[in-house]
C-alpha positions in Angstrom: 10.5 6.1 19.3 7.0 6.6 18.0 5.1 5.6 14.9 2.2 6.9 12.9 0.3 4.0 11.5 -1.8 4.6 8.4 -4.2 2.0 7.1 -6.7 2.2 4.2 -8.3 0.5 1.4 -7.3 1.5 -2.1 -9.8 2.0 -5.0 -10.0 -1.7 -5.7 -10.5 -2.5 -1.9 -7.0 -3.8 -1.3 -5.8 -3.2 2.2 -2.8 -0.9 2.5 -0.6 -0.1 5.5 2.3 2.3 6.2 4.2 2.7 9.4 6.0 6.0 9.6 8.7 6.9 12.1 7.5 10.1 13.8 11.0 11.4 14.5 12.4 11.1 11.0 9.2 11.0 8.9 10.6 8.0 7.0 8.3 5.1 6.1 9.5 2.1 8.0 7.0 -0.4 6.6 4.9 -0.1 3.4 2.6 -3.1 2.8 -0.3 -4.0 0.6 -2.3 -7.2 0.4 -2.2 -8.0 -3.3 -2.1 -11.5 -4.6 -2.2 -14.4 -2.1 -3.8 -12.9 1.0 -2.4 -15.6 3.4 1.2 -14.9 2.1 0.7 -11.2 2.3 -0.4 -11.3 5.9 2.6 -13.6 6.8 4.9 -11.0 5.1 3.3 -8.2 7.1 4.0 -10.0 10.4 7.5 -10.7 9.3 8.1 -7.0 8.6 6.6 -6.0 12.0 8.9 -8.5 13.8 11.9 -7.1 12.0 10.9 -3.5 12.9 10.5 -4.6 16.6 14.0 -6.2 16.6 15.6 -3.2 15.0 14.0 -0.9 17.6 15.2 -3.1 20.4 18.7 -3.2 19.1 18.7 0.6 18.7 17.5 1.0 22.3 20.2 -1.4 23.6 23.0 0.4 21.7 21.8 3.7 23.1 21.7 2.4 26.7 25.1 0.5 26.6 28.1 2.4 28.0 30.7 3.5 25.5 34.1 2.0 25.8 
């Protein structure tokens, strides 16, 4: 499973990030740093951890033998 990571600053200089699944083309994480910067960064790491866990579960399910 691969990802395309796009990061940029919008017109106001606000950091933006998208993580796109290469296989499906779907956006898995869409993030911007508006408001409280500390909270926004914590939210980003939370989303990245959830993405990692979902990927691990998907790989485990694919590797487990069917009953």
